[in-house]
LUMPA-898854 format. One record per residue: z negated, y negated, x negated of N, C-alpha, C in turn; residue in three letters; residue number from 1. Coordinates in Angstrom, 1 decimal. Atoms other than C-alpha are relative to their C-alpha. Last residue first. Layout:
BEGIN
<node n_zz="Z" n_yy="Y" n_xx="X" ca_zz="Z" ca_yy="Y" ca_xx="X" c_zz="Z" c_yy="Y" c_xx="X" rest="ALA" nr="NUM"/>
...
END
This chain:
BEGIN
<node n_zz="-1.3" n_yy="0.5" n_xx="0.3" ca_zz="40.2" ca_yy="-63.1" ca_xx="-34.6" c_zz="0.6" c_yy="-0.9" c_xx="1.0" rest="PRO" nr="125"/>
<node n_zz="-1.0" n_yy="-0.7" n_xx="-0.7" ca_zz="36.5" ca_yy="-63.0" ca_xx="-34.0" c_zz="1.4" c_yy="-0.5" c_xx="-0.3" rest="ALA" nr="124"/>
<node n_zz="-0.5" n_yy="0.7" n_xx="-1.2" ca_zz="34.3" ca_yy="-64.4" ca_xx="-36.7" c_zz="1.1" c_yy="0.9" c_xx="0.7" rest="ASP" nr="123"/>
<node n_zz="-1.1" n_yy="0.9" n_xx="0.4" ca_zz="32.5" ca_yy="-62.0" ca_xx="-39.0" c_zz="0.5" c_yy="-0.6" c_xx="1.3" rest="ARG" nr="122"/>
<node n_zz="0.0" n_yy="0.2" n_xx="1.5" ca_zz="29.3" ca_yy="-59.9" ca_xx="-39.0" c_zz="1.1" c_yy="-0.9" c_xx="-0.5" rest="GLU" nr="121"/>
<node n_zz="-1.3" n_yy="-0.1" n_xx="0.6" ca_zz="28.7" ca_yy="-60.3" ca_xx="-35.3" c_zz="-0.1" c_yy="-0.2" c_xx="-1.5" rest="LEU" nr="120"/>
<node n_zz="-0.6" n_yy="1.2" n_xx="0.4" ca_zz="25.0" ca_yy="-59.7" ca_xx="-34.5" c_zz="1.4" c_yy="0.2" c_xx="-0.6" rest="ARG" nr="119"/>
<node n_zz="0.0" n_yy="0.3" n_xx="1.5" ca_zz="23.9" ca_yy="-56.6" ca_xx="-32.7" c_zz="0.7" c_yy="-1.3" c_xx="-0.2" rest="MET" nr="118"/>
<node n_zz="-0.4" n_yy="1.3" n_xx="0.5" ca_zz="22.9" ca_yy="-55.8" ca_xx="-29.1" c_zz="-0.1" c_yy="0.0" c_xx="-1.5" rest="THR" nr="117"/>
<node n_zz="0.2" n_yy="0.2" n_xx="1.4" ca_zz="22.6" ca_yy="-52.5" ca_xx="-27.2" c_zz="0.6" c_yy="-1.4" c_xx="-0.5" rest="ALA" nr="116"/>
<node n_zz="-0.3" n_yy="1.4" n_xx="0.5" ca_zz="22.2" ca_yy="-51.7" ca_xx="-23.6" c_zz="-0.3" c_yy="0.0" c_xx="-1.5" rest="HIS" nr="115"/>
<node n_zz="0.4" n_yy="0.2" n_xx="1.4" ca_zz="22.2" ca_yy="-48.3" ca_xx="-21.7" c_zz="0.5" c_yy="-1.4" c_xx="-0.5" rest="ALA" nr="114"/>
<node n_zz="-0.4" n_yy="1.2" n_xx="0.7" ca_zz="22.3" ca_yy="-47.4" ca_xx="-18.1" c_zz="-0.5" c_yy="-0.1" c_xx="-1.4" rest="ARG" nr="113"/>
<node n_zz="0.6" n_yy="0.2" n_xx="1.3" ca_zz="22.1" ca_yy="-44.2" ca_xx="-16.1" c_zz="0.6" c_yy="-1.2" c_xx="-0.6" rest="LEU" nr="112"/>
<node n_zz="-0.7" n_yy="1.0" n_xx="0.9" ca_zz="22.8" ca_yy="-44.0" ca_xx="-12.4" c_zz="-0.8" c_yy="-0.1" c_xx="-1.3" rest="PRO" nr="111"/>
<node n_zz="1.0" n_yy="0.8" n_xx="0.7" ca_zz="21.6" ca_yy="-40.7" ca_xx="-10.8" c_zz="0.7" c_yy="-1.0" c_xx="-1.0" rest="LEU" nr="110"/>
<node n_zz="-0.8" n_yy="1.0" n_xx="0.7" ca_zz="23.9" ca_yy="-39.1" ca_xx="-8.3" c_zz="-0.9" c_yy="-1.0" c_xx="-0.6" rest="HIS" nr="109"/>
<node n_zz="0.7" n_yy="1.1" n_xx="0.8" ca_zz="22.1" ca_yy="-36.0" ca_xx="-7.2" c_zz="1.0" c_yy="-0.8" c_xx="-0.6" rest="LEU" nr="108"/>
<node n_zz="-1.1" n_yy="0.9" n_xx="0.6" ca_zz="23.3" ca_yy="-33.7" ca_xx="-4.4" c_zz="-0.8" c_yy="-1.1" c_xx="-0.7" rest="ALA" nr="107"/>
<node n_zz="0.4" n_yy="1.4" n_xx="0.1" ca_zz="20.7" ca_yy="-30.9" ca_xx="-3.8" c_zz="1.2" c_yy="-0.8" c_xx="-0.6" rest="VAL" nr="106"/>
<node n_zz="1.2" n_yy="0.3" n_xx="-0.9" ca_zz="21.3" ca_yy="-27.3" ca_xx="-2.6" c_zz="-0.3" c_yy="-1.5" c_xx="0.1" rest="ILE" nr="105"/>
<node n_zz="-0.3" n_yy="-0.4" n_xx="-1.4" ca_zz="24.8" ca_yy="-26.5" ca_xx="-3.9" c_zz="-1.1" c_yy="-0.4" c_xx="1.0" rest="LYS" nr="104"/>
<node n_zz="-1.0" n_yy="1.0" n_xx="-0.6" ca_zz="24.3" ca_yy="-28.6" ca_xx="-7.0" c_zz="0.4" c_yy="0.4" c_xx="1.4" rest="SER" nr="103"/>
<node n_zz="0.7" n_yy="1.2" n_xx="-0.4" ca_zz="21.1" ca_yy="-26.5" ca_xx="-7.8" c_zz="1.0" c_yy="-1.0" c_xx="0.7" rest="MET" nr="102"/>
<node n_zz="0.8" n_yy="-0.3" n_xx="-1.2" ca_zz="23.0" ca_yy="-23.2" ca_xx="-7.9" c_zz="-0.7" c_yy="-1.3" c_xx="0.6" rest="ILE" nr="101"/>
<node n_zz="-0.8" n_yy="-0.4" n_xx="-1.1" ca_zz="25.7" ca_yy="-24.5" ca_xx="-10.3" c_zz="-0.8" c_yy="0.3" c_xx="1.3" rest="PRO" nr="100"/>
<node n_zz="0.4" n_yy="-1.3" n_xx="-0.2" ca_zz="23.4" ca_yy="-26.5" ca_xx="-12.7" c_zz="0.7" c_yy="0.5" c_xx="1.3" rest="ILE" nr="99"/>
<node n_zz="-0.8" n_yy="-0.9" n_xx="0.8" ca_zz="25.2" ca_yy="-29.6" ca_xx="-13.7" c_zz="-0.3" c_yy="1.5" c_xx="0.3" rest="HIS" nr="98"/>
<node n_zz="0.6" n_yy="-1.3" n_xx="0.3" ca_zz="23.9" ca_yy="-32.1" ca_xx="-11.2" c_zz="1.0" c_yy="0.9" c_xx="-0.7" rest="LEU" nr="97"/>
<node n_zz="0.0" n_yy="-1.0" n_xx="-1.2" ca_zz="25.5" ca_yy="-35.5" ca_xx="-11.4" c_zz="-0.6" c_yy="1.3" c_xx="-0.5" rest="GLU" nr="96"/>
<node n_zz="0.3" n_yy="-1.3" n_xx="0.3" ca_zz="24.8" ca_yy="-38.5" ca_xx="-13.7" c_zz="0.1" c_yy="0.9" c_xx="1.2" rest="GLU" nr="95"/>
<node n_zz="0.7" n_yy="-0.7" n_xx="-1.1" ca_zz="26.5" ca_yy="-41.7" ca_xx="-13.0" c_zz="-0.1" c_yy="1.4" c_xx="-0.3" rest="VAL" nr="94"/>
<node n_zz="-0.5" n_yy="-1.3" n_xx="-0.2" ca_zz="27.2" ca_yy="-43.7" ca_xx="-16.2" c_zz="-0.7" c_yy="0.6" c_xx="1.2" rest="TYR" nr="93"/>
<node n_zz="0.6" n_yy="-0.7" n_xx="-1.2" ca_zz="26.6" ca_yy="-47.3" ca_xx="-17.1" c_zz="0.8" c_yy="1.3" c_xx="0.2" rest="SER" nr="92"/>
<node n_zz="-0.7" n_yy="-1.2" n_xx="-0.4" ca_zz="27.1" ca_yy="-49.0" ca_xx="-20.5" c_zz="-0.7" c_yy="0.5" c_xx="1.3" rest="LEU" nr="91"/>
<node n_zz="0.7" n_yy="-0.7" n_xx="-1.1" ca_zz="26.3" ca_yy="-52.5" ca_xx="-21.6" c_zz="0.8" c_yy="1.1" c_xx="0.5" rest="ASP" nr="90"/>
<node n_zz="-0.8" n_yy="-1.1" n_xx="-0.6" ca_zz="27.4" ca_yy="-53.8" ca_xx="-25.0" c_zz="-0.9" c_yy="0.6" c_xx="1.1" rest="VAL" nr="89"/>
<node n_zz="0.7" n_yy="-0.9" n_xx="-1.0" ca_zz="26.2" ca_yy="-57.1" ca_xx="-26.3" c_zz="0.9" c_yy="1.0" c_xx="0.5" rest="ASP" nr="88"/>
<node n_zz="-1.1" n_yy="-0.8" n_xx="-0.6" ca_zz="27.5" ca_yy="-58.8" ca_xx="-29.5" c_zz="-0.8" c_yy="1.0" c_xx="0.9" rest="ALA" nr="87"/>
<node n_zz="0.4" n_yy="-1.3" n_xx="-0.4" ca_zz="25.0" ca_yy="-61.6" ca_xx="-30.4" c_zz="1.2" c_yy="0.7" c_xx="0.7" rest="PRO" nr="86"/>
<node n_zz="0.2" n_yy="-0.1" n_xx="-1.4" ca_zz="26.6" ca_yy="-64.5" ca_xx="-32.3" c_zz="-0.4" c_yy="1.5" c_xx="0.4" rest="ASP" nr="85"/>
<node n_zz="1.4" n_yy="0.2" n_xx="-0.4" ca_zz="26.0" ca_yy="-64.4" ca_xx="-36.0" c_zz="-0.3" c_yy="0.0" c_xx="1.4" rest="GLY" nr="84"/>
<node n_zz="0.9" n_yy="-0.8" n_xx="0.8" ca_zz="29.7" ca_yy="-64.9" ca_xx="-36.9" c_zz="-1.5" c_yy="-0.4" c_xx="0.3" rest="ARG" nr="83"/>
<node n_zz="0.3" n_yy="0.5" n_xx="1.3" ca_zz="31.5" ca_yy="-66.7" ca_xx="-34.1" c_zz="-1.0" c_yy="1.0" c_xx="-0.7" rest="LYS" nr="82"/>
<node n_zz="-1.1" n_yy="0.5" n_xx="0.8" ca_zz="33.3" ca_yy="-65.3" ca_xx="-31.1" c_zz="-0.3" c_yy="-0.3" c_xx="-1.4" rest="LYS" nr="81"/>
<node n_zz="0.5" n_yy="0.8" n_xx="1.2" ca_zz="31.1" ca_yy="-63.2" ca_xx="-28.9" c_zz="1.2" c_yy="-0.4" c_xx="-0.9" rest="ALA" nr="80"/>
<node n_zz="-1.1" n_yy="0.6" n_xx="0.7" ca_zz="32.8" ca_yy="-62.0" ca_xx="-25.7" c_zz="-0.5" c_yy="-1.0" c_xx="-1.1" rest="THR" nr="79"/>
<node n_zz="0.1" n_yy="1.4" n_xx="0.0" ca_zz="30.3" ca_yy="-59.5" ca_xx="-24.4" c_zz="1.2" c_yy="-0.6" c_xx="-0.8" rest="SER" nr="78"/>
<node n_zz="0.1" n_yy="0.5" n_xx="1.4" ca_zz="31.4" ca_yy="-55.9" ca_xx="-23.7" c_zz="-0.1" c_yy="-1.6" c_xx="0.1" rest="VAL" nr="77"/>
<node n_zz="-0.1" n_yy="1.4" n_xx="-0.1" ca_zz="30.9" ca_yy="-54.1" ca_xx="-20.4" c_zz="-0.3" c_yy="-0.6" c_xx="-1.4" rest="ASP" nr="76"/>
<node n_zz="0.4" n_yy="0.8" n_xx="1.2" ca_zz="31.7" ca_yy="-50.4" ca_xx="-20.5" c_zz="0.2" c_yy="-1.5" c_xx="0.3" rest="THR" nr="75"/>
<node n_zz="-0.4" n_yy="1.4" n_xx="-0.2" ca_zz="31.7" ca_yy="-48.1" ca_xx="-17.5" c_zz="-0.5" c_yy="-0.8" c_xx="-1.1" rest="ALA" nr="74"/>
<node n_zz="0.9" n_yy="1.0" n_xx="0.6" ca_zz="31.5" ca_yy="-44.5" ca_xx="-18.7" c_zz="0.6" c_yy="-1.4" c_xx="0.3" rest="ILE" nr="73"/>
<node n_zz="0.8" n_yy="0.5" n_xx="-1.1" ca_zz="33.4" ca_yy="-42.1" ca_xx="-16.4" c_zz="-1.1" c_yy="-1.0" c_xx="-0.5" rest="ARG" nr="72"/>
<node n_zz="-0.8" n_yy="0.8" n_xx="-0.9" ca_zz="36.3" ca_yy="-41.5" ca_xx="-18.8" c_zz="-0.8" c_yy="-0.6" c_xx="1.2" rest="THR" nr="71"/>
<node n_zz="-0.2" n_yy="1.3" n_xx="0.5" ca_zz="33.9" ca_yy="-40.5" ca_xx="-21.6" c_zz="0.8" c_yy="-0.9" c_xx="1.0" rest="ALA" nr="70"/>
<node n_zz="-1.4" n_yy="0.2" n_xx="-0.3" ca_zz="32.6" ca_yy="-37.5" ca_xx="-19.7" c_zz="0.4" c_yy="-1.5" c_xx="-0.3" rest="ASP" nr="69"/>
<node n_zz="-0.4" n_yy="0.8" n_xx="-1.2" ca_zz="29.3" ca_yy="-37.2" ca_xx="-21.4" c_zz="1.5" c_yy="0.0" c_xx="0.1" rest="LEU" nr="68"/>
<node n_zz="-0.3" n_yy="-0.9" n_xx="-1.1" ca_zz="28.4" ca_yy="-34.4" ca_xx="-23.9" c_zz="0.4" c_yy="-0.7" c_xx="1.3" rest="PRO" nr="67"/>
<node n_zz="0.7" n_yy="-1.3" n_xx="0.0" ca_zz="28.9" ca_yy="-36.7" ca_xx="-26.9" c_zz="0.3" c_yy="0.9" c_xx="1.2" rest="GLY" nr="66"/>
<node n_zz="0.6" n_yy="-0.3" n_xx="-1.3" ca_zz="29.9" ca_yy="-40.2" ca_xx="-25.9" c_zz="-0.6" c_yy="1.4" c_xx="0.0" rest="ALA" nr="65"/>
<node n_zz="1.4" n_yy="-0.4" n_xx="0.2" ca_zz="30.5" ca_yy="-41.2" ca_xx="-29.5" c_zz="-0.7" c_yy="0.4" c_xx="1.3" rest="SER" nr="64"/>
<node n_zz="0.2" n_yy="-1.0" n_xx="1.1" ca_zz="34.2" ca_yy="-41.3" ca_xx="-29.5" c_zz="-1.4" c_yy="0.5" c_xx="-0.1" rest="ARG" nr="63"/>
<node n_zz="-0.6" n_yy="-1.3" n_xx="-0.5" ca_zz="34.4" ca_yy="-43.0" ca_xx="-26.0" c_zz="-0.2" c_yy="1.1" c_xx="-1.1" rest="GLU" nr="62"/>
<node n_zz="0.9" n_yy="-0.6" n_xx="-1.1" ca_zz="31.9" ca_yy="-45.7" ca_xx="-27.1" c_zz="0.6" c_yy="1.4" c_xx="0.4" rest="VAL" nr="61"/>
<node n_zz="1.2" n_yy="-0.5" n_xx="0.7" ca_zz="33.8" ca_yy="-46.3" ca_xx="-30.4" c_zz="-0.9" c_yy="0.6" c_xx="1.1" rest="ALA" nr="60"/>
<node n_zz="-0.4" n_yy="-1.2" n_xx="0.7" ca_zz="37.1" ca_yy="-46.7" ca_xx="-28.4" c_zz="-1.2" c_yy="0.7" c_xx="-0.7" rest="ALA" nr="59"/>
<node n_zz="-0.2" n_yy="-1.0" n_xx="-1.0" ca_zz="35.5" ca_yy="-49.2" ca_xx="-26.1" c_zz="0.3" c_yy="1.4" c_xx="-0.6" rest="ARG" nr="58"/>
<node n_zz="1.3" n_yy="-0.3" n_xx="-0.5" ca_zz="34.3" ca_yy="-51.2" ca_xx="-29.1" c_zz="0.0" c_yy="1.1" c_xx="1.1" rest="THR" nr="57"/>
<node n_zz="0.7" n_yy="-0.9" n_xx="0.9" ca_zz="37.6" ca_yy="-51.0" ca_xx="-30.7" c_zz="-1.3" c_yy="0.4" c_xx="0.4" rest="GLU" nr="56"/>
<node n_zz="-0.7" n_yy="-1.3" n_xx="0.0" ca_zz="39.2" ca_yy="-52.5" ca_xx="-27.6" c_zz="-0.6" c_yy="1.0" c_xx="-0.9" rest="ASP" nr="55"/>
<node n_zz="0.4" n_yy="-0.8" n_xx="-1.2" ca_zz="36.5" ca_yy="-55.2" ca_xx="-27.3" c_zz="0.7" c_yy="1.4" c_xx="0.1" rest="PRO" nr="54"/>
<node n_zz="-1.1" n_yy="-0.4" n_xx="-0.9" ca_zz="37.3" ca_yy="-56.3" ca_xx="-30.9" c_zz="-0.5" c_yy="0.8" c_xx="1.2" rest="SER" nr="53"/>
<node n_zz="-0.1" n_yy="1.1" n_xx="-1.0" ca_zz="34.8" ca_yy="-58.2" ca_xx="-33.0" c_zz="1.1" c_yy="0.2" c_xx="1.0" rest="ALA" nr="52"/>
<node n_zz="-1.5" n_yy="0.3" n_xx="-0.3" ca_zz="35.5" ca_yy="-55.6" ca_xx="-35.7" c_zz="0.2" c_yy="-1.2" c_xx="0.9" rest="THR" nr="51"/>
<node n_zz="-0.9" n_yy="-0.1" n_xx="1.2" ca_zz="32.1" ca_yy="-55.2" ca_xx="-37.4" c_zz="1.4" c_yy="-0.5" c_xx="0.3" rest="ILE" nr="50"/>
<node n_zz="0.5" n_yy="0.9" n_xx="1.1" ca_zz="29.6" ca_yy="-56.4" ca_xx="-34.7" c_zz="1.0" c_yy="0.0" c_xx="-1.2" rest="ALA" nr="49"/>
<node n_zz="-0.2" n_yy="1.4" n_xx="-0.4" ca_zz="31.7" ca_yy="-54.9" ca_xx="-31.9" c_zz="-0.4" c_yy="-0.9" c_xx="-1.1" rest="MET" nr="48"/>
<node n_zz="-1.4" n_yy="0.2" n_xx="0.1" ca_zz="31.8" ca_yy="-51.5" ca_xx="-33.7" c_zz="0.4" c_yy="-1.4" c_xx="0.4" rest="ALA" nr="47"/>
<node n_zz="-0.3" n_yy="0.0" n_xx="1.4" ca_zz="28.0" ca_yy="-51.6" ca_xx="-34.1" c_zz="1.5" c_yy="-0.3" c_xx="-0.2" rest="ARG" nr="46"/>
<node n_zz="0.4" n_yy="1.3" n_xx="0.5" ca_zz="27.6" ca_yy="-52.6" ca_xx="-30.5" c_zz="0.3" c_yy="-0.1" c_xx="-1.5" rest="ALA" nr="45"/>
<node n_zz="-0.9" n_yy="1.0" n_xx="-0.5" ca_zz="29.8" ca_yy="-49.6" ca_xx="-29.4" c_zz="-0.5" c_yy="-1.4" c_xx="-0.6" rest="GLY" nr="44"/>
<node n_zz="-1.2" n_yy="-0.1" n_xx="0.8" ca_zz="27.8" ca_yy="-47.2" ca_xx="-31.7" c_zz="1.0" c_yy="-1.1" c_xx="0.5" rest="GLU" nr="43"/>
<node n_zz="0.3" n_yy="0.5" n_xx="1.4" ca_zz="24.5" ca_yy="-48.5" ca_xx="-30.2" c_zz="1.3" c_yy="0.1" c_xx="-0.9" rest="ARG" nr="42"/>
<node n_zz="0.1" n_yy="1.5" n_xx="0.0" ca_zz="25.9" ca_yy="-48.1" ca_xx="-26.7" c_zz="-0.3" c_yy="-0.6" c_xx="-1.3" rest="ALA" nr="41"/>
<node n_zz="-1.3" n_yy="0.6" n_xx="-0.2" ca_zz="27.1" ca_yy="-44.6" ca_xx="-27.4" c_zz="0.0" c_yy="-1.5" c_xx="0.0" rest="ALA" nr="40"/>
<node n_zz="-0.7" n_yy="0.0" n_xx="1.3" ca_zz="23.7" ca_yy="-43.7" ca_xx="-28.8" c_zz="1.4" c_yy="-0.6" c_xx="0.1" rest="GLN" nr="39"/>
<node n_zz="0.7" n_yy="1.0" n_xx="0.8" ca_zz="22.0" ca_yy="-44.9" ca_xx="-25.5" c_zz="0.7" c_yy="0.0" c_xx="-1.4" rest="ASP" nr="38"/>
<node n_zz="-0.5" n_yy="1.3" n_xx="-0.4" ca_zz="24.5" ca_yy="-42.9" ca_xx="-23.5" c_zz="-0.5" c_yy="-1.1" c_xx="-0.8" rest="LEU" nr="37"/>
<node n_zz="-1.4" n_yy="0.1" n_xx="0.4" ca_zz="23.8" ca_yy="-39.8" ca_xx="-25.5" c_zz="0.6" c_yy="-1.3" c_xx="0.4" rest="ALA" nr="36"/>
<node n_zz="0.0" n_yy="0.2" n_xx="1.4" ca_zz="20.0" ca_yy="-40.3" ca_xx="-25.0" c_zz="1.4" c_yy="-0.2" c_xx="-0.6" rest="LEU" nr="35"/>
<node n_zz="0.5" n_yy="1.3" n_xx="0.1" ca_zz="20.5" ca_yy="-40.6" ca_xx="-21.2" c_zz="0.0" c_yy="-0.4" c_xx="-1.5" rest="ALA" nr="34"/>
<node n_zz="-1.1" n_yy="0.9" n_xx="-0.3" ca_zz="22.7" ca_yy="-37.5" ca_xx="-21.3" c_zz="-0.4" c_yy="-1.5" c_xx="-0.1" rest="ASP" nr="33"/>
<node n_zz="-1.0" n_yy="-0.1" n_xx="1.1" ca_zz="20.0" ca_yy="-35.5" ca_xx="-23.1" c_zz="1.1" c_yy="-1.0" c_xx="0.3" rest="ARG" nr="32"/>
<node n_zz="0.6" n_yy="0.7" n_xx="1.1" ca_zz="17.3" ca_yy="-36.8" ca_xx="-20.6" c_zz="1.0" c_yy="0.1" c_xx="-1.2" rest="VAL" nr="31"/>
<node n_zz="0.0" n_yy="1.5" n_xx="-0.2" ca_zz="19.5" ca_yy="-35.8" ca_xx="-17.7" c_zz="-0.5" c_yy="-0.8" c_xx="-1.2" rest="VAL" nr="30"/>
<node n_zz="-1.4" n_yy="0.4" n_xx="0.1" ca_zz="20.1" ca_yy="-32.3" ca_xx="-19.2" c_zz="0.1" c_yy="-1.5" c_xx="0.3" rest="ILE" nr="29"/>
<node n_zz="-0.4" n_yy="0.0" n_xx="1.4" ca_zz="16.4" ca_yy="-31.8" ca_xx="-19.7" c_zz="1.4" c_yy="-0.5" c_xx="-0.2" rest="GLY" nr="28"/>
<node n_zz="0.6" n_yy="1.2" n_xx="0.5" ca_zz="15.7" ca_yy="-32.8" ca_xx="-16.1" c_zz="0.3" c_yy="-0.1" c_xx="-1.5" rest="VAL" nr="27"/>
<node n_zz="-0.8" n_yy="1.1" n_xx="-0.4" ca_zz="18.3" ca_yy="-30.2" ca_xx="-15.0" c_zz="-0.6" c_yy="-1.3" c_xx="-0.5" rest="GLN" nr="26"/>
<node n_zz="-1.2" n_yy="0.1" n_xx="0.8" ca_zz="16.6" ca_yy="-27.5" ca_xx="-17.0" c_zz="0.8" c_yy="-1.2" c_xx="0.3" rest="VAL" nr="25"/>
<node n_zz="0.5" n_yy="0.4" n_xx="1.4" ca_zz="13.2" ca_yy="-28.3" ca_xx="-15.4" c_zz="1.2" c_yy="-0.1" c_xx="-0.9" rest="ILE" nr="24"/>
<node n_zz="0.3" n_yy="1.4" n_xx="0.0" ca_zz="14.9" ca_yy="-28.2" ca_xx="-12.0" c_zz="-0.4" c_yy="-0.5" c_xx="-1.3" rest="LEU" nr="23"/>
<node n_zz="-1.3" n_yy="0.7" n_xx="0.0" ca_zz="16.4" ca_yy="-24.8" ca_xx="-12.8" c_zz="-0.2" c_yy="-1.5" c_xx="0.1" rest="LEU" nr="22"/>
<node n_zz="-0.6" n_yy="-0.1" n_xx="1.3" ca_zz="12.9" ca_yy="-23.5" ca_xx="-13.7" c_zz="1.4" c_yy="-0.7" c_xx="-0.1" rest="LEU" nr="21"/>
<node n_zz="0.8" n_yy="0.9" n_xx="0.9" ca_zz="11.4" ca_yy="-24.8" ca_xx="-10.5" c_zz="0.6" c_yy="0.0" c_xx="-1.4" rest="ALA" nr="20"/>
<node n_zz="-0.4" n_yy="1.4" n_xx="-0.4" ca_zz="14.2" ca_yy="-23.2" ca_xx="-8.4" c_zz="-0.7" c_yy="-1.0" c_xx="-0.9" rest="LEU" nr="19"/>
<node n_zz="-1.4" n_yy="0.3" n_xx="0.5" ca_zz="13.7" ca_yy="-19.9" ca_xx="-10.2" c_zz="0.4" c_yy="-1.4" c_xx="0.3" rest="LEU" nr="18"/>
<node n_zz="0.1" n_yy="0.1" n_xx="1.4" ca_zz="9.9" ca_yy="-20.0" ca_xx="-9.5" c_zz="1.4" c_yy="-0.3" c_xx="-0.6" rest="VAL" nr="17"/>
<node n_zz="0.7" n_yy="1.3" n_xx="0.2" ca_zz="10.5" ca_yy="-20.8" ca_xx="-5.8" c_zz="-0.1" c_yy="-0.2" c_xx="-1.5" rest="VAL" nr="16"/>
<node n_zz="-0.9" n_yy="1.1" n_xx="-0.2" ca_zz="13.1" ca_yy="-18.0" ca_xx="-5.6" c_zz="-0.6" c_yy="-1.4" c_xx="-0.3" rest="PRO" nr="15"/>
<node n_zz="-1.0" n_yy="0.1" n_xx="1.0" ca_zz="10.7" ca_yy="-15.5" ca_xx="-7.2" c_zz="1.0" c_yy="-1.1" c_xx="0.2" rest="MET" nr="14"/>
<node n_zz="0.3" n_yy="1.1" n_xx="1.0" ca_zz="7.7" ca_yy="-16.2" ca_xx="-5.0" c_zz="1.1" c_yy="-0.2" c_xx="-1.0" rest="ALA" nr="13"/>
<node n_zz="0.1" n_yy="1.3" n_xx="-0.7" ca_zz="8.9" ca_yy="-14.3" ca_xx="-1.9" c_zz="-0.2" c_yy="-1.1" c_xx="-1.0" rest="LEU" nr="12"/>
<node n_zz="-1.3" n_yy="0.3" n_xx="-0.5" ca_zz="10.1" ca_yy="-11.3" ca_xx="-3.9" c_zz="0.0" c_yy="-1.3" c_xx="0.7" rest="ALA" nr="11"/>
<node n_zz="-0.9" n_yy="0.3" n_xx="1.1" ca_zz="7.0" ca_yy="-11.2" ca_xx="-6.0" c_zz="1.3" c_yy="-0.5" c_xx="0.6" rest="ALA" nr="10"/>
<node n_zz="0.4" n_yy="1.3" n_xx="0.5" ca_zz="4.8" ca_yy="-11.3" ca_xx="-2.9" c_zz="0.9" c_yy="-0.5" c_xx="-1.1" rest="GLU" nr="9"/>
<node n_zz="-0.3" n_yy="1.1" n_xx="-1.0" ca_zz="6.8" ca_yy="-8.5" ca_xx="-1.3" c_zz="-0.4" c_yy="-1.4" c_xx="-0.5" rest="LEU" nr="8"/>
<node n_zz="-1.5" n_yy="0.2" n_xx="0.1" ca_zz="6.6" ca_yy="-6.4" ca_xx="-4.5" c_zz="0.4" c_yy="-1.1" c_xx="1.0" rest="THR" nr="7"/>
<node n_zz="-0.3" n_yy="0.7" n_xx="1.3" ca_zz="2.8" ca_yy="-6.9" ca_xx="-4.7" c_zz="1.5" c_yy="-0.3" c_xx="-0.1" rest="THR" nr="6"/>
<node n_zz="0.4" n_yy="1.4" n_xx="-0.2" ca_zz="2.4" ca_yy="-5.9" ca_xx="-1.0" c_zz="0.4" c_yy="-0.9" c_xx="-1.3" rest="GLN" nr="5"/>
<node n_zz="-0.9" n_yy="0.7" n_xx="-0.9" ca_zz="4.4" ca_yy="-2.8" ca_xx="-1.6" c_zz="-0.3" c_yy="-1.4" c_xx="0.3" rest="GLY" nr="4"/>
<node n_zz="-1.3" n_yy="0.2" n_xx="0.7" ca_zz="2.4" ca_yy="-1.8" ca_xx="-4.6" c_zz="1.0" c_yy="-0.7" c_xx="0.9" rest="ARG" nr="3"/>
<node n_zz="0.1" n_yy="1.2" n_xx="0.9" ca_zz="-0.9" ca_yy="-2.5" ca_xx="-2.8" c_zz="1.3" c_yy="-0.2" c_xx="-0.7" rest="ASP" nr="2"/>
<node n_zz="0.0" n_yy="1.2" n_xx="-0.8" ca_zz="0.0" ca_yy="0.0" ca_xx="0.0" c_zz="0.0" c_yy="-1.3" c_xx="-0.9" rest="MET" nr="1"/>
END
């Protein structure tokens, strides 16, 4: 009798435990993507500081996007002109669920944002 009860309790508890583990994995993925977006913003600001070119800045952001879909990153670049002016790069990205089972249960569209500022090292062309 006890063996059947234990099996039933395990069968009822297993989906809840699996769901909790999948949520923990999803939180880890969101943190990884937030760090990748922050790194892409720093790389973009560095490119802007060196080249003073918005196109080069966007290319640097796309190259350093890591696990992110670079086509979905919205990039806003400041128009700094003179040496010493702040070069601001603002990025935004909408995070979606990556875990197949979880994406069927819960729809998550979490906006991630990153900002980086560096000084222009030379005048803009």
